C-alpha positions in Angstrom: 0.0 0.0 0.0 2.9 2.3 0.6 3.8 2.4 -3.1 0.4 3.6 -4.2 0.9 7.2 -3.3 4.3 7.3 -5.1 2.8 5.8 -8.2 0.0 8.3 -8.0 2.5 11.2 -7.7 4.6 9.8 -10.5 1.5 9.6 -12.8 0.8 13.3 -12.1 4.4 14.3 -12.9 4.3 12.0 -16.0 1.1 13.8 -17.2 2.9 17.1 -16.9 5.9 15.8 -18.8 3.6 14.5 -21.6 1.9 17.9 -21.6 5.3 19.5 -22.3 6.1 16.9 -25.0 2.8 17.6 -26.7 2.8 21.4 -26.3 6.5 22.4 -26.5 5.9 24.7 -29.4 3.4 26.7 -27.5 3.9 29.5 -25.0 3.6 27.5 -21.8 4.8 28.6 -18.3 5.4 26.9 -15.0 1.9 27.6 -13.7 0.3 25.8 -16.7 2.6 22.8 -16.4 2.3 22.5 -12.6 -1.5 22.8 -13.1 -1.4 19.7 -15.3 0.1 17.8 -12.4 -2.1 19.5 -9.7 0.9 20.6 -7.7 2.0 24.0 -6.4 4.9 25.4 -8.6 7.6 24.8 -6.0 6.5 21.3 -5.0 6.2 20.4 -8.7 9.7 21.7 -9.6 11.2 19.6 -6.7 9.4 16.4 -7.7 9.9 16.8 -11.5 13.6 17.4 -11.0 13.8 14.3 -8.7 12.1 12.1 -11.3 13.7 13.5 -14.5 17.0 15.1 -13.4 16.0 18.5 -14.9 13.6 21.3 -13.9 10.5 21.5 -16.0 11.9 24.6 -17.7 15.2 22.8 -18.5 13.2 19.8 -19.8 11.1 22.1 -22.0 14.2 23.8 -23.4 15.8 20.3 -24.0 12.7 19.1 -25.9 12.6 22.2 -28.0 16.3 21.9 -28.9 16.0 18.3 -29.8 13.1 19.1 -32.2 15.2 22.0 -33.6 18.0 19.6 -34.4 15.5 17.5 -36.5 14.0 20.6 -38.2 17.4 22.0 -39.1 18.1 18.8 -41.1 15.2 19.6 -43.4 16.8 22.9 -44.5 14.1 25.1 -42.9 15.5 28.5 -42.1 16.9 29.2 -38.6 14.2 31.8 -37.8 11.4 29.5 -39.0 12.9 26.7 -36.9 13.2 29.0 -33.9 9.5 30.1 -34.0 8.2 26.7 -34.9 9.6 25.2 -31.7 8.2 27.9 -29.4 11.1 30.3 -29.0 10.3 34.0 -29.4 13.9 35.2 -30.0 16.4 34.0 -32.5 19.3 35.2 -30.4 18.0 33.3 -27.3 17.5 30.2 -29.5 21.0 30.5 -31.0 22.6 30.9 -27.5 20.8 27.9 -26.0 21.4 25.8 -29.1 25.1 26.5 -29.1 25.3 25.7 -25.4 23.6 22.4 -26.0 25.1 21.3 -29.3 28.5 23.1 -29.0 27.9 24.7 -32.4 25.7 27.3 -33.9 22.4 26.3 -35.6 23.7 27.4 -39.0 26.9 25.3 -38.7 24.9 22.3 -37.4 22.4 22.6 -40.3 25.2 22.7 -42.9 26.9 19.7 -41.3 23.7 17.7 -41.1 22.7 18.5 -44.7 26.2 17.5 -45.9 26.0 14.3 -43.9 22.6 13.4 -45.3 23.9 14.1 -48.8 27.0 11.9 -48.2 24.8 9.1 -46.9 22.8 9.2 -50.2 26.0 9.2 -52.3 27.9 6.5 -50.3 25.5 4.6 -48.1 28.0 1.7 -47.3 30.3 4.2 -45.6 27.7 4.5 -42.8 27.3 0.8 -42.2 29.6 -0.8 -39.6 32.3 -2.9 -41.4 31.5 -6.0 -39.3 27.9 -5.9 -40.4 28.8 -5.3 -44.1 31.4 -8.1 -44.0 29.0 -10.5 -42.4 26.4 -9.8 -45.2 29.0 -10.0 -48.0 28.7 -6.3 -48.9 32.5 -5.8 -48.7 35.5 -8.1 -48.9 37.4 -9.0 -45.8 
């Protein structure tokens, strides 16, 4: 019976995390997210961080930046990516992206597009040698 309250609390925090995942591109603040879990802001931050290792705001930024990485690979312009994932400032987006990926969004985009092009031109280069040898795609 002692585990029941912990499971209930976890479900509430999970619902808030799922809310962030589904609405990352919207303007959401801590009051809205904590409301999804039916916690006060301060209690929610403490529990969320204990469960996920990040504050809700850090998690929201992380989700947005992961999505940005995918969108940049499509060739979408940096401002369009920025606004599509919920940031309101290109400079803030660029600063946070660089802190997370250790490169600017423009450089990342160029590298990823070049990598995708290289994969199209030489797909065997991206298959581990042991796998290619096992399947007879390259000589030993």
